[in-house]
N, C-alpha and C positions, 0 to 999 in steps of 0.2 A: 377679431384680431387680423385674420387673413384679409378681410375687406379693407381694413385701414392700411395694411401694408400695400395692397394693390393700388389704393388711391395715392399713397405717397410715391409709389413707383411711377404712376402715370404723370404725376406732377413733375417729377424729376426728368422724365423723358420728353414731356410735351407741355411745358408750362403755359404756352399760348393757347393750346387746345383747352386746358382747364379754365383759363380766364374767359374764354369765349362762352363757356357754359354758365358763368355767373350772371346774375342780374346786372343790368346796366343802369347807371345814373342817368337822369334825364334833365334837360333844361328847356323851359318854356320861354320863348321870346314872344311877348305881346307887342305887336307893332301897329303902326297906323294903317297898315294894309291887311291885318289879320294875324292870327297866331301861327307860330312855327315851333313845333316840338322836336327836340334833338335828343337822340340817344348817344351816349359817350362810350367809346370803346375801352374796355378793360385792357386791351392789348397795347394801349398807348397811355400808361398810367401817369407819366409826367405831365402830358398835355391835358389829360382828363382832370387831374387834381388841380392844376393851375386854372383851368376854365371854371371849375366849380368854385374855387376860392374867389375869383373875380366876380362871378355871378352873386355869390352869397354876401359879398361886400358892396353890392349894388353898383359896381363900376359901369355896367352896360346900360343902366337906366338912363333914358333920354339921349343916348348916342344915336347917330344916324347910320344908315347904310349909305356910305358916302361915295362908293365906287360901284357902278352898275354897268355891265357890258352885256348887251343882248347876245344870246346864244353862247355865253361864256360863264359869267359868275356874278354874284352880288357880294360886296365886301363891307364889313362894318367893324366897329371897335376903335375908331380913331378918337383919342381923348379930346382932341380939339374940336370935335363936331358937336358937342353938347350945346354950345352957345354960338355956333358958326353963323355968320351973316350970309344972306343969299349971294351965291356966286363965289364965296370964299374957297380958295384952293385948300383941299384937305388931303390927308394921307400920311402926314409925318408924325401924328400924335401917337406916341408909344410909351410904355413903361421902361424903366432903366435896367432891364435884365432880359436875357434870352433863354431859350430852352433847347437842349440838345435834340437833334432829330430822332424821331421814332418811326422809321419807315417799316411797314409791315406787309410788303409785297410777297406773294401775289394775293394774299387774303383781303387786304384793304387797299383800295385804289380809287382813282378819281372818277367814279361813275356818277351819274346825275344824282343830286341830293346829298352827296358827301360834304362834310364840313372839315375844313383844313385851316392850318395856321399860315398867315401871311408872314413874310420875312423880307429882309434886305437881300439884294442880288448877290450873285456869287463873287463878284469882283471885290466887294467889301466884306463878304460873309462866305468864305470858301467852305466852311464847315456846315453850311446850310442850316444854321440854328434858327429856330422859329422866333418871331417876335412874341412878346408876352401877351398882348391883348387883341391885336387885329386878327380877324378871321374872315374866311370867305365860304360861301355855299356854292357848290358846283351846279351849273346848269349844263353848259356845253351843247353838243349836238351829236347826231348819230353819224357813223362812218362806214364806208365800204371797205372791202378787203384791200384793194390797192392802196388806198389812202393810209390805212393802218400799217401796211408794209412800209410805206414811206416814213411814217411816224416812228416805226421801230428803228429804221436806219438813223433817224435823228437822235433817238434815245441812246443808241449805241455810241454815238459820238459824244453826247452830253454827259453820259454816265459811265463812259469807258466800258460799255458792255455789261454793266451791272444790272440793268433793268430789262426784263423780257416780258412781252405781252403774251401770257399763256392763253390757251384756248378759252378758258372761262372769261377772262378779261376781254378778249376779242369779241366774244359773243355778246357780252354786256354792252360794249361800245358800239356794236352794230345794231342792237335792238333797243337799248335803254338810252344810251348816250352818255356823254361826259367829256372830260378833257385829258386824254391819255398822254399828251405831251408833257404834262406836269408830274407824271408818276415818278416816284423815287427821288424827287427833288423838293417836295413840300410835304409836311407831315399831315396826313388825314387822321383825324381823331374822333369823328362822330358822323352821324347820318341823320337826315330828316326823316322822322317816322310819321309826322302829321304836318300838313300845311305846305306840301310841295306846290299846290296850286297858288299859294301866296308868293312863294319864290318865283314861280312862273310870271305872275302878275308884276312883280317888282322888276324882273329882268327885262321886261318889255317897256318899261317906262321911258319917256323922253329924257335925255340928259344933255348937259352942256359939253363943251369941248374937252373938259377934264373928267368926263364920265360921271359927274355928279348929277343925280336926278334933279330936274327942274322943280319938282315938288318934293319937299323933304319926306323921306321915309324914315321914321323914328322908331327906335326900340323904346316903347313906353315903360316896360318893366321886364326884367329877366328873373326867373325864379328857378331854383334847383330842387330836384327830388332825389334823395339818396336811398338806396335799398340795402 
């Protein structure tokens, strides 16, 4: 009885801490360049559940990674990409709903290998709500201290001082890499746990002027594992 009361108390005081201890659902993306396995964060339940629903209804099967920028990210999930012709401009294919942001700083941020939801820009989307199906995987680069200081100044302006790069984040951006200038503005909801070499290979592929790979990179199949 005492143990149960203690668990309930911990859940009331620190629900995110308890979520982090739970097993995480996983998604396997089988692509033309190899497999990418993603673990989904329990701390972002709306994005987690939405992604699982789309995977389990086979929405991502045969879609492309349509936007690839070296040393930055790879992006997929455009609904128009399944039957896209060579050179066709992509990026506008979305579902008809959005998801409220679930920013979980400083625990979850844009280090290399993180998976985040794409969205429309602030001018038309001031609430920074995520698009329903397009997502990106972070590659980024490593940064030195002066550059991170400059990024912090930029973040102070963009987020009105809401986002701060704490020491753990700074160390990760210096040693692992990522895209710190996106923190607190796009929801990160998962991380690559296998296949980061595949992400690396994709982000280095030649692209056209619209950042679409010259050779299609297709998600052959996406499958989910719930625990």
